[in-house]
N, C-alpha and C positions, 0 to 999 in steps of 0.2 A: 685090312688088318694093320698095315703099317701106319695108316692115318690114325687108327685107334690108339696105337702105342705112342705116336707122336703127341696126340692130344693129352694122354696121361702124363707124359714127361713134362709137357708145358705146364700142366696144372700143378704138378709136384714142385717144379721150380718156382712157380708164382706163389705157392703157399709157404715155401720154406722160410723166407724172412719173417713172416708173421708167426710161424711156429717157434722160431728161435726167440722171438720177443715176448712170448707168453710168460706169465708169472710162474714162479715155483709154487704150485698149489699142494696143500696138505689137507687130507680129509681126516677128521678126528671126531671123537664123541665118547659117550658114556651110556651104558645101559645099567640102571640101578633099580632093582626091584626088591621088595621085601614083604614079609608076612609079620603081622603084629596083632596084639590084643590091646584094646583101648577102653577106658572107662573114665567117667567124671562124677565123683560122688562128693557129698557134703554141701549141697546147694543151700544158700541162705534161706530160701523159701521152703525148704523141707525136702524129704527124700523123693517126693513125687516128681521133682524136677531133676533128679539125678539121671545120668546116662549109664545104663547097665553095661557090663563088659561085653564086648563084641569083637569078632575076628575081622581082619581086613587084609587083602592083598593090594599093595599100592605101589605106584611108581614114585621114585624119589629123585626127581629132577634129572631125568634122562635127557640127553641132547645129542645133536649132530651138527658139525660145523665144517666150514671150508675157510682156510686162510692161506694167504700167499704173499710173496714179495716180488718185485721186479727191480733189478739194478738199472738205474738211470744214468749212472756214470758220475764221476767227480764226488763220490761219497754220498750221493743222493739215492734213496730208495722209495718206491711206491709200495704201499701195503694195503691189504684189505682183510676183512673177516666177515663171514655171514654165518651166524649161529642160530639154530632153531631148537626149541624145546618140544618134547612130545611126551605123551602119557602112554608108556608101553603096556600098562595094564588095561587100558580102555581107549586106545588111540583113535578109534572111529568116532567117539562121541565127546571126548574130553578136550575142551578148548578153554584155555585160561589166558592170563596176561602174558605168560611166558611160553605158551604152547599154541599149536593149532595154525600158525601162519609162518611163512618163510621169514627169517630174520627176527623172530620174536625175542631172542636173547641178544647180547651185545653184537651189533652189526655196524660196521663203519668202514671208511676208506681214509687213507692218510698219506703223508709224506714224512720221511725220516732222514735226518742228516746229522752231522757232528754238532749242530746247534740244538738238537732235540727232535721231538715228534709232534706232529699236528694231526688230530683225528676229527672226523665229522661223521655223525650218525647217532644211532641208538646206543647208549652206553650206561655203565654203572656210575652213579654220582653219590659219593659219600657212603657207599654201600659196603664194600669189602673191608675186612679187618686184617687181611694178610696173616702174618704169624701171630697176631694177637689172639686169633681163634684157631689154634693148632688142630683141634679135632676136625673142624670143617676143612681146613687147608689140606689135610692129609686124606680126606675122604673117608673118615673112620666110621661115620654113621649115616643112616638115611636122613634125607632132608626133612626131618619132622619138625624143625624149628624155623623161625623166621626172625627178621630184625626188628626188635623194639628195645630189648635189653642188651646193650652193648653190641648191637649190630647183628650181622648175619648168623643164622643158625642159633639164635638165642630164643626168646619166646615172644610171641606176637600179642598184640592187644586188640585183636579183631573183635571188637565189641565195646569194651570200656573206653579204650583210649585212642582208637584210630577212626578216621573218617569212614562213614558207612556202618558203624557199629550201632548197637542198640542205645548206647549212652553217648558216644561221641564226645568224650571229654577233651581229647587232644587230636590234632592232626600231626601225622608223623613226618619224619625227615624224608628227603628224596631217596630213591633206590634206583632201579633201572628206569631210565628216562629217555624219551624221544627228543630229537632235535638238540643234540649236544655238540658243542665245539670244545675240544680239549687240547691243551698244550702240556707236554711232558718234558722236563729238563733232562739233559744228560746226567749221568751219575758222577758225583764229585766226592771221592773218598767215602763211599757208602751212602751219601745223601742224595735223595731224589725229590723233586717237587712236581706238583701237578696243579694246574688251574683249569677250571671248567666253567663254561657259560651255557645255560640251557633255557630254551623257550618251549616248555612242554606242549602248550596248545597254540602257540603263535600269539603275537602281540595284538591287543585290541580285537579279540575274536568276536564278541558281540557288537552289533552295529551301534554306533554312537557311544561306545564305551572307551575309556582310556586305560582300562585294565591291561597290564602286560603279562602277568603271570610268568615272570622270568626268575632265574636263579643263578647264583654264583657259588662255587665250591673250591676250596683249597685243600691240598693234601701234601704233607711232608713226611718222608720216611727216612729212617737210618737203618741200614742193614749191613753190618760189618762184623764178621766173626760170630761169636755167640750172642751178641746183643742185637735186638731189633726194637725200634721205637717208632711210633706213628702218632701224628696229630692231624685231625680232620676238622674242617669247619664248613658249614653250608648255610646259605640264607636264601629263602624263596620269598618273593614279594608279590603282592596283589594276587594272592591265591585264596581259594575257598577254604574256610576253616570249618571243622566239623561241628562247632558249637556256637557260632555267633550269628547264625541265620543268613550269612552271606551267600550270594550266587555268583555266577561267572561275570555278570555285568556290574556287581556291587561289591567287589572284593578289594576296592582301592584302599591301600594302606595296611592291608593284612600282611603279617609276616610269620614265617616259620624259620627259626634259627636253631642250629645244633652245633655242639662241640663234642669231640671225641678224642681222648688221650689214652695211650696205652704203652706198655712195655712188655717185652718178652725176652727170655734167656734160654739158651740151649746148653745143658750141662754135658760134660764128656761121657756121662753114664747113659747117654741116649734118653735123657729126661728133658722135656720141654715145659716151661712154665710161662703162662701168659696172663696179663691183667689188663682190663680196659674199663674206663669210666666214661660216661656220657651224660650230657645235659641237653634236654630238648625244651624249647621255649616257643610258645604261640603268643602273638600280639594282634589284637583286632584294631582296625581303623574304622570300624562301623559301630560306634556306640549306640546309635539309634536302632540298630538291628539286633542287639543282644537279646537273647531269649528271656533270661531271668537273672542276669548277673552283671548289671551295668556298672557295679562298683569294682569289678575286677577285669580290666581289659587285657590282662596278661596271665597266662598259665604256664607252669613249668613242672618238669619231672626229671629227676636224676636216676641213674642206674649204674650198675657195675657188674662185672663178671670175672671169675677166676677159673682157669683151666690148667690141668696138669696132664701130660702125656708121657708114658713110660714105655720104651721099647724093650722087647725081649726077643731078639732075633727076628723071625718072620712075623711075630705078634706085637701088637701095641695095645696097651690099656690106657683108658683116659677117664678122668673125673672132672666134672664141670659144675660150678655153682654160680648162680647169678641172682641179683635182687633188683627190683624196680621199686622206687619209693612212691609215696602218695603224690597225687597231683595237687600242686599248690595253686590256689586261685579258682578252683572249680566250684560249681554250685554246691553249697553245703560244706565247702572247705576241702573237698576231696578226701574226707575221712575214710579210712579203711579201704583205700584203693591200691594198696601195694601188693606185691607178689614175690615169691621166691621160687627158684627152680634148681634142681640138681639132676645130673645125668651121669650114669656109669656105663662104659662101653668097652668092647673088645673087638679088634680087627685082626684077622689072620690072612696074610698074603699067600695065596696059592702060587702066584707068579708075579712078575712085575706089573701085570695088567689086571689081574683078577684077585679079588679079596672077598672073604666071608666076614660079615659084621654081626654083632649082637649088642643089644643095648637095653637099658632100663632107665626111665626118666619120669619125674613127677614135678608138677607145678602146684604150689600151695598158694591159693588166692585168699586175700582178705574178704570180708563179707560183701564189700561193694566192688569187687574186681572180678573180671572174667577172662583173664589171660588164658591162652590155650595154644596148642600146636597148630600152625596155620593149615596144615594138611587135613585137619579134622573139622574144619568149619566151612560149610558151604561147598565150594568147588564146582567144577564144570560138569555138564551132563556126561554120564558114563564113568566118571571117576569115582573111586571108592572112598567117599567121605562120610562123615557122620554129622548129626545136628550140632549146632553150637551149644556149648556148655552154659549153664545158668550162672548167675552171680554167686560167688562164693564156692562153687564146685571146684574140686581139685582134679584136673586131668592127669591120668597116669597111662603110660604106654610101655610095653616091652615087646621085643621082637627080634627077628633075624633078617639078614639081607644078603644079596649077592650083587657085587658091582664088577663090571668089566669095562675097562677103558680101551679105546682103540685110536 
C-alpha cells in the first residue's frame, strides 16, 4: 500500500511542472437556429421557374472553439485557436466548407509581443467588415447572407458572379483561406494594421506548372471613440477564373484584386451608422483560353451597402440596404446584372448570452442576375436548403431565430 501511495506522489510531482506550463484555455461557441419562410418569384423565363414559398428550419453558422495563451516571459506570449463549424439542424449529414471537420473555421497558432502578433494557419482574408457591418457584428440576425456586396452578411452571387455558378461572370475575393501567414501591428492611437500572405493550394501544385496561386492582403482600421474606419485590399495571382477557361495548370497571369473602404459612427443615442464601398476586378492572362470574350481581358464590379442600428434598452432594430452594379466587361456587356437588397430586423436580448431575432429581407435581381442568400442555394447533405433561384427571380425571406453564445 505504501508503495502505491509513493508511486502516486512521484507521478504527481513529475506532472506538476507540465500542468503549470499549460495554456490558459477557453471553450467558447454559439448555437444559432432559426425558422423561416423563403420564396423566389419573378424569374425572367416565366413563373414556371419561380420557387414557391416554403418553410425551413436551419442552422445559422453555429460553431465551437478552443483558444488559449501561454506567458513565455519578457512580454512574449504564445497563442492558439481551433474553431469548428457545425450544422445543428442536421449535424449528422451536413458537411460544408466551414463545417464537418475539426478546425474548419479560423484555426491558427502564433506569437504576440510588444512588436505585434504573428499568426499561421487557416484564417479570414479580406473577409470581415468589423463595425462597418453592425448588424452582423452584433449578431442581430441569422447568417442568411454572405459576402459579395460589401462583404460579410450581404448578398452572394452564387450563380451569376461567382466561380461555380451557372454563368460564372466573376471570381470573388478571398474569404476564409487555408495556409495563411499574418502579421498584426500593435495599436497606435486607435490605428491597427494587418498584412497577410496566403498560398491556398500550395505553389506549383500541378506537375510541370509554374502556377503559384498566392495572395497578398492589407487591412488598416481606425477605432477611436465614436468613429470607425477601415480600408482593405487583396490581390490573388495565378488563380483560376470562373470565366476565362483556365485550369489549375494554366492560370498563369490571372489576377483577382479587390478594394474595400468604409466608415462607421456610433451616436450617443445608441444609434450605429455604417457605410462600405467595394470594387472587385478580374484580369485574365490567358487570352487564348477565353471562351467568347477575347476583347475584354478585364472584368469589374462595384457595390455598396448602408446599415443603421438603433438600440432600445434590451432590444435593437436594424435596417440595411445594399446594391451591386452591373459587371463591366462581361459577355454581352454585363447588361442587367445588378441587384439590390434591403433587410429589416429586430433582436431582443433575454440575457447577455441569449437573444431572440426576427427579420425580413428581399433581393431584387435584374433580368440577367441571380443573386441570392447563400444558405438557400445547394448546401451539404442533410442541411435544409432549397434549389437555386432562376435568373431575374427575387428571393424573399422572413423568420425568427434563437441564438445562445457560450
